[in-house]
VEXDO-907660 format. One line per field, with one value per atom (N, C-alpha, C): residue number from 1; residue in one letter; atom name; x, y, z. Coordinates in steps of 0.001 Angstrom, whole numbers. Layout:
% residues N
resi: [NUM; ...] $
resn: [A; ...] $
name: [CA; ...] $
px: [X; ...] $
py: [Y; ...] $
pz: [Z; ...] $
***
This chain:
% residues 216
resi: [1; 1; 1; 2; 2; 2; 3; 3; 3; 4; 4; 4; 5; 5; 5; 6; 6; 6; 7; 7; 7; 8; 8; 8; 9; 9; 9; 10; 10; 10; 11; 11; 11; 12; 12; 12; 13; 13; 13; 14; 14; 14; 15; 15; 15; 16; 16; 16; 17; 17; 17; 18; 18; 18; 19; 19; 19; 20; 20; 20; 21; 21; 21; 22; 22; 22; 23; 23; 23; 24; 24; 24; 25; 25; 25; 26; 26; 26; 27; 27; 27; 28; 28; 28; 29; 29; 29; 30; 30; 30; 31; 31; 31; 32; 32; 32; 33; 33; 33; 34; 34; 34; 35; 35; 35; 36; 36; 36; 37; 37; 37; 38; 38; 38; 39; 39; 39; 40; 40; 40; 41; 41; 41; 42; 42; 42; 43; 43; 43; 44; 44; 44; 45; 45; 45; 46; 46; 46; 47; 47; 47; 48; 48; 48; 49; 49; 49; 50; 50; 50; 51; 51; 51; 52; 52; 52; 53; 53; 53; 54; 54; 54; 55; 55; 55; 56; 56; 56; 57; 57; 57; 58; 58; 58; 59; 59; 59; 60; 60; 60; 61; 61; 61; 62; 62; 62; 63; 63; 63; 64; 64; 64; 65; 65; 65; 66; 66; 66; 67; 67; 67; 68; 68; 68; 69; 69; 69; 70; 70; 70; 71; 71; 71; 72; 72; 72; 73; 73; 73; 74; 74; 74; 75; 75; 75; 76; 76; 76; 77; 77; 77; 78; 78; 78; 79; 79; 79; 80; 80; 80; 81; 81; 81; 82; 82; 82; 83; 83; 83; 84; 84; 84; 85; 85; 85; 86; 86; 86; 87; 87; 87; 88; 88; 88; 89; 89; 89; 90; 90; 90; 91; 91; 91; 92; 92; 92; 93; 93; 93; 94; 94; 94; 95; 95; 95; 96; 96; 96; 97; 97; 97; 98; 98; 98; 99; 99; 99; 100; 100; 100; 101; 101; 101; 102; 102; 102; 103; 103; 103; 104; 104; 104; 105; 105; 105; 106; 106; 106; 107; 107; 107; 108; 108; 108; 109; 109; 109; 110; 110; 110; 111; 111; 111; 112; 112; 112; 113; 113; 113; 114; 114; 114; 115; 115; 115; 116; 116; 116; 117; 117; 117; 118; 118; 118; 119; 119; 119; 120; 120; 120; 121; 121; 121; 122; 122; 122; 123; 123; 123; 124; 124; 124; 125; 125; 125; 126; 126; 126; 127; 127; 127; 128; 128; 128; 129; 129; 129; 130; 130; 130; 131; 131; 131; 132; 132; 132; 133; 133; 133; 134; 134; 134; 135; 135; 135; 136; 136; 136; 137; 137; 137; 138; 138; 138; 139; 139; 139; 140; 140; 140; 141; 141; 141; 142; 142; 142; 143; 143; 143; 144; 144; 144; 145; 145; 145; 146; 146; 146; 147; 147; 147; 148; 148; 148; 149; 149; 149; 150; 150; 150; 151; 151; 151; 152; 152; 152; 153; 153; 153; 154; 154; 154; 155; 155; 155; 156; 156; 156; 157; 157; 157; 158; 158; 158; 159; 159; 159; 160; 160; 160; 161; 161; 161; 162; 162; 162; 163; 163; 163; 164; 164; 164; 165; 165; 165; 166; 166; 166; 167; 167; 167; 168; 168; 168; 169; 169; 169; 170; 170; 170; 171; 171; 171; 172; 172; 172; 173; 173; 173; 174; 174; 174; 175; 175; 175; 176; 176; 176; 177; 177; 177; 178; 178; 178; 179; 179; 179; 180; 180; 180; 181; 181; 181; 182; 182; 182; 183; 183; 183; 184; 184; 184; 185; 185; 185; 186; 186; 186; 187; 187; 187; 188; 188; 188; 189; 189; 189; 190; 190; 190; 191; 191; 191; 192; 192; 192; 193; 193; 193; 194; 194; 194; 195; 195; 195; 196; 196; 196; 197; 197; 197; 198; 198; 198; 199; 199; 199; 200; 200; 200; 201; 201; 201; 202; 202; 202; 203; 203; 203; 204; 204; 204; 205; 205; 205; 206; 206; 206; 207; 207; 207; 208; 208; 208; 209; 209; 209; 210; 210; 210; 211; 211; 211; 212; 212; 212; 213; 213; 213; 214; 214; 214; 215; 215; 215; 216; 216; 216] $
resn: [M; M; M; L; L; L; L; L; L; L; L; L; R; R; R; P; P; P; P; P; P; G; G; G; V; V; V; Y; Y; Y; P; P; P; A; A; A; Q; Q; Q; G; G; G; D; D; D; T; T; T; D; D; D; L; L; L; L; L; L; L; L; L; D; D; D; V; V; V; L; L; L; G; G; G; R; R; R; E; E; E; P; P; P; V; V; V; R; R; R; P; P; P; D; D; D; A; A; A; R; R; R; C; C; C; L; L; L; D; D; D; I; I; I; G; G; G; T; T; T; G; G; G; C; C; C; G; G; G; A; A; A; L; L; L; A; A; A; L; L; L; A; A; A; A; A; A; A; A; A; R; R; R; R; R; R; G; G; G; C; C; C; R; R; R; V; V; V; T; T; T; A; A; A; V; V; V; D; D; D; L; L; L; S; S; S; R; R; R; L; L; L; S; S; S; L; L; L; A; A; A; T; T; T; A; A; A; W; W; W; L; L; L; N; N; N; A; A; A; R; R; R; L; L; L; H; H; H; H; H; H; L; L; L; P; P; P; L; L; L; R; R; R; V; V; V; R; R; R; H; H; H; G; G; G; D; D; D; L; L; L; T; T; T; A; A; A; P; P; P; A; A; A; A; A; A; D; D; D; G; G; G; R; R; R; Y; Y; Y; D; D; D; L; L; L; V; V; V; L; L; L; S; S; S; N; N; N; P; P; P; P; P; P; Y; Y; Y; V; V; V; P; P; P; A; A; A; P; P; P; R; R; R; P; P; P; G; G; G; P; P; P; P; P; P; P; P; P; S; S; S; G; G; G; P; P; P; A; A; A; R; R; R; A; A; A; W; W; W; D; D; D; A; A; A; G; G; G; P; P; P; D; D; D; G; G; G; R; R; R; L; L; L; L; L; L; L; L; L; D; D; D; R; R; R; L; L; L; C; C; C; R; R; R; L; L; L; V; V; V; P; P; P; P; P; P; L; L; L; L; L; L; A; A; A; P; P; P; G; G; G; G; G; G; V; V; V; L; L; L; L; L; L; L; L; L; V; V; V; Q; Q; Q; S; S; S; S; S; S; L; L; L; A; A; A; R; R; R; P; P; P; D; D; D; A; A; A; T; T; T; V; V; V; R; R; R; Q; Q; Q; L; L; L; R; R; R; A; A; A; A; A; A; G; G; G; L; L; L; R; R; R; T; T; T; E; E; E; V; V; V; A; A; A; D; D; D; R; R; R; R; R; R; P; P; P; Q; Q; Q; A; A; A; F; F; F; G; G; G; P; P; P; V; V; V; M; M; M; T; T; T; A; A; A; R; R; R; A; A; A; P; P; P; W; W; W; F; F; F; E; E; E; R; R; R; T; T; T; G; G; G; L; L; L; I; I; I; R; R; R; P; P; P; G; G; G; V; V; V; R; R; R; T; T; T; E; E; E; E; E; E; L; L; L; V; V; V; V; V; V; V; V; V; R; R; R; G; G; G; V; V; V; R; R; R; D; D; D] $
name: [N; CA; C; N; CA; C; N; CA; C; N; CA; C; N; CA; C; N; CA; C; N; CA; C; N; CA; C; N; CA; C; N; CA; C; N; CA; C; N; CA; C; N; CA; C; N; CA; C; N; CA; C; N; CA; C; N; CA; C; N; CA; C; N; CA; C; N; CA; C; N; CA; C; N; CA; C; N; CA; C; N; CA; C; N; CA; C; N; CA; C; N; CA; C; N; CA; C; N; CA; C; N; CA; C; N; CA; C; N; CA; C; N; CA; C; N; CA; C; N; CA; C; N; CA; C; N; CA; C; N; CA; C; N; CA; C; N; CA; C; N; CA; C; N; CA; C; N; CA; C; N; CA; C; N; CA; C; N; CA; C; N; CA; C; N; CA; C; N; CA; C; N; CA; C; N; CA; C; N; CA; C; N; CA; C; N; CA; C; N; CA; C; N; CA; C; N; CA; C; N; CA; C; N; CA; C; N; CA; C; N; CA; C; N; CA; C; N; CA; C; N; CA; C; N; CA; C; N; CA; C; N; CA; C; N; CA; C; N; CA; C; N; CA; C; N; CA; C; N; CA; C; N; CA; C; N; CA; C; N; CA; C; N; CA; C; N; CA; C; N; CA; C; N; CA; C; N; CA; C; N; CA; C; N; CA; C; N; CA; C; N; CA; C; N; CA; C; N; CA; C; N; CA; C; N; CA; C; N; CA; C; N; CA; C; N; CA; C; N; CA; C; N; CA; C; N; CA; C; N; CA; C; N; CA; C; N; CA; C; N; CA; C; N; CA; C; N; CA; C; N; CA; C; N; CA; C; N; CA; C; N; CA; C; N; CA; C; N; CA; C; N; CA; C; N; CA; C; N; CA; C; N; CA; C; N; CA; C; N; CA; C; N; CA; C; N; CA; C; N; CA; C; N; CA; C; N; CA; C; N; CA; C; N; CA; C; N; CA; C; N; CA; C; N; CA; C; N; CA; C; N; CA; C; N; CA; C; N; CA; C; N; CA; C; N; CA; C; N; CA; C; N; CA; C; N; CA; C; N; CA; C; N; CA; C; N; CA; C; N; CA; C; N; CA; C; N; CA; C; N; CA; C; N; CA; C; N; CA; C; N; CA; C; N; CA; C; N; CA; C; N; CA; C; N; CA; C; N; CA; C; N; CA; C; N; CA; C; N; CA; C; N; CA; C; N; CA; C; N; CA; C; N; CA; C; N; CA; C; N; CA; C; N; CA; C; N; CA; C; N; CA; C; N; CA; C; N; CA; C; N; CA; C; N; CA; C; N; CA; C; N; CA; C; N; CA; C; N; CA; C; N; CA; C; N; CA; C; N; CA; C; N; CA; C; N; CA; C; N; CA; C; N; CA; C; N; CA; C; N; CA; C; N; CA; C; N; CA; C; N; CA; C; N; CA; C; N; CA; C; N; CA; C; N; CA; C; N; CA; C; N; CA; C; N; CA; C; N; CA; C; N; CA; C; N; CA; C; N; CA; C; N; CA; C; N; CA; C; N; CA; C; N; CA; C; N; CA; C; N; CA; C; N; CA; C; N; CA; C; N; CA; C; N; CA; C; N; CA; C; N; CA; C; N; CA; C; N; CA; C; N; CA; C; N; CA; C; N; CA; C; N; CA; C; N; CA; C; N; CA; C; N; CA; C; N; CA; C; N; CA; C; N; CA; C; N; CA; C; N; CA; C; N; CA; C] $
px: [871; 21; 922; 737; 1485; 945; 1927; 1614; 2390; 1713; 2459; 3237; 4447; 5184; 6125; 5581; 6365; 7508; 8504; 9628; 9032; 9499; 9014; 7935; 7442; 6506; 7125; 6893; 7558; 7095; 8020; 7547; 7362; 6694; 6593; 7860; 8386; 9632; 9503; 10680; 10668; 9706; 9563; 8656; 7204; 6946; 5594; 5252; 6248; 5969; 5717; 6429; 6263; 4836; 4501; 3172; 2094; 2320; 1267; 1115; 2235; 2170; 1296; 1547; 740; -669; -962; -2323; -3046; -2303; -2912; -3293; -2741; -3140; -4225; -4475; -5390; -6914; -7763; -9164; -9929; -10351; -10947; -12304; -13355; -14652; -14742; -15497; -15464; -15873; -16717; -17189; -16441; -15360; -14560; -14163; -14267; -13650; -12182; -11418; -9982; -9427; -8317; -7552; -6108; -5607; -4180; -3440; -2644; -1940; -553; -365; 908; 887; -146; -346; 707; 1456; 2512; 1830; 2248; 1652; 416; -47; -1302; -1321; -156; -43; -864; -783; -1473; -3022; -3290; -4764; -5404; -4757; -5377; -5467; -4452; -4537; -5777; -6048; -7187; -8523; -8503; -9664; -9990; -8990; -9226; -9888; -9820; -10472; -11899; -12283; -13674; -13711; -12655; -12660; -13036; -13640; -13982; -12775; -11882; -10584; -10509; -9964; -9608; -8074; -7392; -6036; -5611; -4645; -4291; -2757; -2426; -1036; -803; 394; 715; 1096; 1506; 1966; 733; 510; -627; -180; 1100; 1547; 1261; 1605; 1237; -252; -1044; -2507; -3021; -2534; -2806; -2351; -1207; -705; -1519; -1944; -2783; -4140; -4699; -6030; -5872; -4820; -4629; -4456; -3694; -3479; -4769; -5668; -6957; -7827; -7743; -8544; -7952; -6639; -5978; -6465; -6712; -7132; -8567; -9353; -10818; -11194; -10514; -10826; -11286; -12243; -12726; -11767; -11520; -10530; -10877; -11033; -11207; -9906; -9445; -8173; -8417; -7554; -7723; -6349; -6217; -4834; -4792; -3654; -3390; -2360; -2205; -1236; -1814; -1210; -1562; -3027; -3732; -5171; -6030; -5450; -6285; -7430; -7131; -8263; -9297; -9069; -9876; -10400; -10400; -10724; -12283; -13045; -14530; -15204; -14477; -15160; -14288; -14792; -14102; -13718; -12611; -12020; -11909; -12173; -11967; -10477; -9846; -8444; -7659; -6516; -5663; -4313; -3771; -2505; -1637; -338; 648; 2015; 2688; 4150; 4744; 4931; 5165; 6761; 7220; 8621; 9113; 10312; 10873; 12404; 12990; 14506; 15116; 15961; 16633; 17413; 17343; 17955; 18549; 19642; 20177; 19323; 18391; 17509; 16567; 16262; 15358; 13889; 13525; 12131; 11993; 10714; 10531; 11093; 11464; 11948; 10761; 11031; 9921; 9304; 10127; 9626; 10519; 10227; 11089; 10815; 11507; 11217; 11530; 12539; 12955; 11774; 10733; 9555; 8944; 9265; 8710; 9498; 10646; 11408; 12146; 12447; 13191; 12218; 12724; 11772; 12540; 13441; 14056; 15202; 15954; 17153; 16985; 15735; 15525; 14566; 14134; 13226; 11777; 11480; 10108; 9218; 9641; 8974; 7477; 7218; 5828; 5280; 6124; 5662; 5004; 5674; 5050; 3679; 3494; 2260; 1226; 1568; 626; 171; 1066; 667; -367; -352; -1295; -2644; -2491; -3674; -4568; -3876; -4636; -5601; -5180; -6099; -7521; -7694; -9095; -9924; -9238; -9975; -10422; -9909; -10246; -11597; -12483; -13734; -13442; -14451; -14207; -13874; -12765; -12198; -11307; -11183; -10330; -8895; -8200; -6785; -5937; -4732; -3704; -2589; -2124; -891; 4; 1213; 2218; 3571; 4263; 5709; 6733; 7826; 8901; 10259; 11331; 12647; 12995; 13843; 14390; 15213; 15724; 16506; 15652; 14294; 13370; 12621; 13138; 12715; 11213; 11010; 9630; 9083; 9988; 9558; 8777; 9180; 8522; 7116; 7040; 5702; 4747; 5201; 4451; 3985; 4939; 4597; 3560; 3732; 2801; 1371; 1315; -38; -695; 74; -495; -992; -324; -688; -2000; -2216; -3385; -4602; -4373; -5501; -5601; -4585; -4571; -3881; -4425; -3654; -2668; -1379; -355; 757; 1240; 2193; 3000; 4217; 4954; 4410; 3784; 3149; 4142; 5210; 6203; 7385; 8491; 9753; 10641; 11525; 12230; 13585; 14744; 15952; 16023; 16694; 16852; 18158; 18855; 20116; 19739; 20690; 20517; 20357; 19401; 19247; 20195; 20088; 21008; 20860; 19720; 19594; 20272; 19960; 20486; 22008; 22458; 23931; 24676; 24140; 24743; 24817; 23846; 23820; 24468; 24934; 25546; 26580; 27597; 28530; 27935; 26899; 26172; 25458; 24860; 24210; 25271; 26468; 27491; 27921; 28086; 28500; 27506; 26169; 25182; 24729; 25333; 24982; 23834; 23256; 22109; 22352; 23608; 24053; 25496; 25953; 27235; 28127; 29416; 30322; 30245; 30183; 30147; 28845; 27754; 26479; 25835; 25284; 24625; 23295; 22705; 21313; 20394; 19146; 18147; 17167; 16254; 15145; 13851; 13063; 11702; 10733; 9914; 8945; 7547; 6570; 5211; 4530; 4076; 3412; 1928; 1284; -196; -848; -1821; -2585; -4098; -4749; -6189; -6990; -8044; -8903; -9967; -10018; -11092; -12451] $
py: [-1164; -17; 1235; 2087; 3308; 4262; 4819; 5702; 6963; 8054; 9322; 9206; 9773; 9689; 10964; 12127; 13305; 13227; 14026; 14036; 14218; 13531; 13568; 12561; 11791; 10760; 9388; 8501; 7210; 6371; 5898; 5155; 3717; 2970; 1535; 871; 71; -469; -1989; -2689; -4088; -4465; -3704; -4091; -3957; -2934; -2783; -3948; -4347; -5434; -6805; -7031; -8252; -8282; -7133; -7006; -7180; -6610; -6695; -8215; -9023; -10389; -11160; -10826; -11496; -11084; -9810; -9310; -10075; -10351; -10985; -12382; -13022; -14373; -14393; -13235; -13182; -13192; -14105; -14060; -12884; -11967; -10779; -10632; -10422; -10278; -8863; -8677; -7381; -6144; -6314; -5234; -5000; -5641; -5550; -4153; -3905; -2596; -2676; -1850; -1935; -613; -780; 392; 317; 1278; 1279; 2354; 1883; 2792; 3231; 4532; 4986; 4713; 5313; 4878; 5228; 6361; 6738; 7224; 6544; 6974; 6240; 5293; 4616; 3316; 2723; 1428; 321; 193; -911; -560; 631; 1019; 805; 1099; 948; -440; -1258; -2695; -3335; -2885; -3297; -2808; -1555; -1022; -1679; -2131; -2819; -4167; -4734; -5986; -5691; -4471; -4063; -3746; -3610; -3155; -1699; -1417; -18; 503; 1290; 1588; 2981; 3041; 4295; 4313; 5331; 5485; 6592; 6251; 7175; 7542; 8782; 9162; 10453; 10524; 11757; 12895; 12496; 13420; 13859; 15168; 15579; 15461; 15563; 15358; 13952; 12994; 11600; 11317; 11958; 11771; 12309; 13542; 14189; 13202; 12703; 11778; 10559; 9927; 8770; 9071; 10191; 10597; 10871; 11451; 11683; 10357; 9448; 8142; 7421; 7552; 6926; 7483; 8765; 9418; 8958; 8900; 8474; 7068; 6152; 4827; 4597; 5674; 5638; 4577; 4746; 3870; 4783; 4232; 4980; 4837; 5912; 5991; 7094; 6727; 7780; 8049; 9242; 9609; 10343; 10060; 10693; 11083; 12246; 12789; 12533; 11966; 11797; 10761; 10403; 9475; 8058; 7138; 5797; 5516; 4926; 4606; 5682; 6791; 7850; 8320; 8532; 9086; 8091; 6759; 5713; 4808; 5311; 4514; 4455; 4825; 4952; 3695; 2605; 1445; 158; -890; -2128; -2443; -3162; -3332; -4816; -5216; -6652; -6854; -5760; -5845; -4655; -4761; -3618; -3978; -2964; -3060; -1961; -2366; -1281; -1611; -680; -658; 554; 297; 1444; 1715; 2856; 3051; 1953; 1387; 299; 259; 1334; 1287; 1854; 1091; 1608; 2847; 3761; 5107; 5562; 6281; 6756; 7692; 8439; 9350; 8564; 8962; 8124; 8310; 9453; 9725; 9846; 10121; 10204; 11632; 11623; 12989; 13917; 15147; 16065; 16470; 16263; 16479; 15953; 15990; 15540; 14031; 13626; 12344; 11152; 11424; 10323; 9889; 10621; 10174; 8875; 8626; 7428; 6194; 6304; 5112; 5092; 6239; 6211; 5760; 4855; 4243; 3945; 4917; 4740; 3745; 3687; 2861; 1305; 799; -656; -836; 197; 137; -117; -173; -589; 611; 1776; 2983; 2924; 2615; 2531; 1113; 108; -1270; -1595; -1212; -1476; -880; 353; 1050; 369; -47; -703; -2093; -2737; -4054; -3808; -2604; -2295; -1781; -1004; -123; -882; -1805; -2480; -3520; -4485; -5518; -5147; -4087; -3665; -3204; -2815; -2306; -3414; -4666; -5714; -6325; -6461; -7166; -8612; -9438; -10901; -11389; -12240; -12735; -11735; -10577; -9425; -9830; -9344; -9649; -8475; -8551; -7533; -8110; -7339; -7681; -6502; -6866; -5790; -6225; -5316; -5735; -4889; -5610; -5029; -5635; -5038; -5623; -6623; -7552; -8493; -7730; -6605; -5814; -5293; -5202; -4688; -5790; -7008; -8109; -8475; -9183; -9685; -10638; -11249; -12152; -11395; -10145; -9245; -8899; -8621; -8321; -9508; -10674; -11904; -12066; -12015; -12217; -11219; -9928; -8933; -9081; -9462; -9621; -10826; -11875; -13092; -12759; -11969; -11571; -10673; -10032; -9261; -9994; -11312; -12225; -12557; -12252; -12548; -13914; -14703; -15834; -15358; -15493; -14709; -15664; -15346; -16076; -15166; -15657; -15037; -15574; -14621; -15140; -15158; -14405; -14548; -13728; -14064; -13276; -13300; -12355; -12135; -11409; -11956; -11238; -10014; -8979; -7748; -7049; -6620; -5850; -4491; -4010; -2674; -1658; -713; 444; 1576; 2790; 3873; 4235; 4236; 4603; 3532; 2309; 1194; 1082; 1272; 1191; 2295; 3491; 4555; 4295; 3513; 3334; 2013; 1231; -96; -57; 899; 981; 1130; 1897; 2066; 775; 144; -1239; -2204; -2175; -3104; -2781; -1521; -1154; -1446; -1352; -1604; -3132; -3944; -5359; -5781; -4829; -5185; -6080; -5940; -6860; -7288; -8387; -8830; -7993; -7832; -7038; -7575; -6660; -6949; -7348; -7497; -7918; -6607; -6780; -5665; -6093; -7066; -7468; -7581; -7500; -7666; -8648; -9131; -9899; -9087; -9004; -8371; -9455; -9114; -10176; -9531; -10341; -9942; -10763; -10107; -10709; -10604; -11776; -11840; -12172; -11409; -11665; -11722; -12572; -12776; -12728; -11919; -11875; -12978; -13840; -14948; -14332] $
pz: [-10; 13; 52; -971; -1097; 26; 816; 1893; 1900; 2116; 2437; 3712; 3693; 4911; 4962; 5414; 5444; 6499; 6408; 7442; 8786; 9822; 11147; 11524; 10540; 10750; 10684; 11668; 11634; 10410; 9579; 8448; 8710; 7810; 7964; 7688; 8667; 8546; 8809; 9152; 9420; 10504; 11628; 12660; 12250; 11428; 10927; 10020; 9120; 8226; 8964; 10050; 10789; 11438; 12015; 12570; 11510; 10325; 9223; 8926; 8857; 8526; 9513; 10883; 11886; 11819; 11541; 11423; 10281; 9220; 8045; 8399; 9309; 9765; 10826; 11356; 12474; 11948; 12489; 12019; 12672; 11844; 12279; 11601; 12320; 11775; 11184; 9998; 9301; 10079; 11105; 11863; 13152; 13356; 14604; 14954; 16177; 16716; 16889; 16226; 16272; 16784; 17585; 18152; 17725; 16998; 16634; 17443; 18388; 19398; 18850; 18567; 18022; 16534; 15826; 14441; 13461; 13722; 12726; 11416; 10379; 9039; 8783; 9683; 9537; 8908; 8692; 7966; 8603; 9905; 10532; 10523; 10919; 10968; 9589; 8457; 7164; 6768; 7165; 6842; 7551; 8812; 9487; 8867; 8445; 7783; 6490; 5771; 4530; 4724; 5959; 6275; 6869; 6942; 7267; 8741; 9455; 10865; 10976; 12096; 12449; 13303; 12742; 13308; 13898; 15144; 15700; 15868; 15326; 15306; 16296; 17251; 18240; 18093; 18298; 18309; 19140; 19639; 20353; 19350; 18195; 17175; 16281; 16320; 15446; 13932; 13596; 12230; 11772; 12667; 12357; 12191; 12956; 12840; 11528; 11168; 9879; 8717; 8816; 7793; 7687; 8779; 8710; 8105; 8518; 7973; 6409; 5950; 4545; 3812; 4432; 3761; 3701; 4638; 4626; 3463; 3346; 2223; 867; 833; -453; -860; 59; -237; -3; 209; 378; 1483; 2570; 3730; 4902; 5697; 6833; 8035; 8739; 9837; 10754; 12077; 13080; 13693; 13854; 14447; 15726; 16765; 18071; 18532; 18994; 19615; 21054; 21430; 22917; 23160; 24459; 25021; 25095; 24353; 24413; 24372; 25360; 25296; 25784; 26267; 26925; 26023; 24707; 23871; 23447; 23737; 23312; 24418; 25639; 26789; 27017; 26008; 26148; 25664; 25448; 24932; 24945; 24461; 24370; 22872; 22735; 21360; 21136; 19921; 19463; 19044; 18678; 18184; 18598; 19226; 19543; 18868; 18113; 17442; 18034; 18187; 18585; 18165; 17583; 17347; 18119; 19420; 20255; 20260; 20784; 21025; 21955; 21567; 22388; 22352; 21694; 21621; 22948; 23583; 24805; 24547; 25449; 25296; 26582; 26594; 27843; 28686; 27983; 28603; 29370; 30685; 31572; 31195; 30641; 30295; 28726; 28337; 26883; 26409; 25140; 24581; 24574; 24879; 24946; 23640; 22483; 21216; 20146; 18916; 17865; 17421; 16345; 15845; 16751; 17741; 18588; 19542; 19629; 20429; 19804; 18593; 17868; 18199; 18801; 19205; 20516; 21139; 22440; 23546; 24448; 25412; 26754; 27119; 28430; 28431; 29471; 29476; 29217; 29565; 29305; 28111; 27433; 26297; 26673; 28000; 28386; 28940; 28658; 29202; 28760; 27514; 26921; 27047; 26893; 26961; 28202; 29362; 30684; 30854; 30322; 30437; 29623; 28365; 27479; 28186; 28837; 29506; 30577; 31192; 32233; 31618; 30545; 30001; 29025; 28251; 27120; 27604; 28528; 28832; 29256; 30049; 30379; 29200; 28099; 26928; 26009; 26190; 25306; 25624; 24564; 24686; 24902; 25420; 25480; 24047; 24049; 22801; 22101; 22630; 21994; 22047; 20949; 20715; 20699; 21380; 21325; 20468; 19492; 18763; 18947; 19454; 19824; 19354; 18732; 18218; 19056; 19327; 19970; 19713; 20239; 20022; 21144; 20785; 21879; 22844; 22563; 23596; 24723; 24410; 25392; 26172; 26214; 27016; 26716; 25567; 25332; 26381; 27093; 28228; 29267; 29570; 30516; 30009; 28641; 28153; 28256; 27987; 28075; 29505; 30420; 31760; 32345; 32050; 32483; 31850; 30662; 30014; 30584; 30830; 31486; 32942; 33626; 34981; 34896; 33715; 33591; 33121; 32962; 32519; 31044; 30225; 28827; 28565; 27719; 27075; 26162; 26476; 25762; 25186; 24009; 23328; 22438; 22049; 20971; 19688; 18874; 17589; 16449; 16432; 15400; 15839; 15168; 15392; 14180; 14092; 12836; 13193; 12725; 13024; 12014; 12549; 11669; 12037; 10997; 11282; 11847; 12701; 13319; 12181; 12387; 11595; 12120; 11536; 11982; 13477; 14047; 15458; 16362; 16101; 16911; 16693; 15501; 15244; 15996; 15996; 16734; 18240; 18734; 20166; 20611; 19542; 19833; 20900; 20907; 21919; 23358; 23482; 24776; 25085; 24138; 24392; 24973; 24413; 24829; 26256; 26582; 27870; 28997; 28547; 29624; 29584; 28733; 28731; 27995; 27158; 26418; 25201; 24680; 23610; 23928; 23306; 23440; 22491; 22784; 21942; 20456; 19585; 18138; 17543; 18383; 17905; 17279; 16106; 15397; 14794; 15455; 14978; 16270; 16043; 17006; 16546; 17390; 16954; 17168; 16154; 16305; 16718; 17648; 18277; 18268; 17878; 17995; 19087; 20091; 21252; 21029; 21201; 20969; 22323; 22782; 23967; 23684; 24268; 24000; 25348; 25382; 26525; 26419; 27450; 27455; 27740] $
***
């Protein structure tokens, strides 16, 4: 799907592609309520909309929301966009499907960047600044039988995501995984990753992981 992606908006990359593959295998009824958290250019939201889902796309970046809305118009797909932090703009209902490609790259900064493109990937020293919050916030939003599909890096401890979602009552598994070479941001931080023990010396690859949780 051809998508507009102006400077400053997170583009569809390897993590998005992996999550799209898993989404394509997920049985979804045409009228399912779907929430895309951190929509970026809208790739995941529009893929769900093409399958007939009623999609709400959320992002903290107004530019990203405008881009997702324009991409929806370009492809003649319905899309509701909401501005705000994670689930806050969409906590008024239950969802059959929740998608998220959140920031998960470990960063020396303890908190989120105040502004700029790094907000799309920086996630604190362990990469879990947003992941831990999603593990708390998403389960209560899932309707019975609802599914969460979330992609992250192996550097941000997928085992912690699985454990927290199970503790929140979801049946949880790793749905897919794929190795990927470091991109520019990860490569620039590789020496810091080595010093903090996140990677072994000389390693320049990560594993992308999609975690799937289901509400009984």
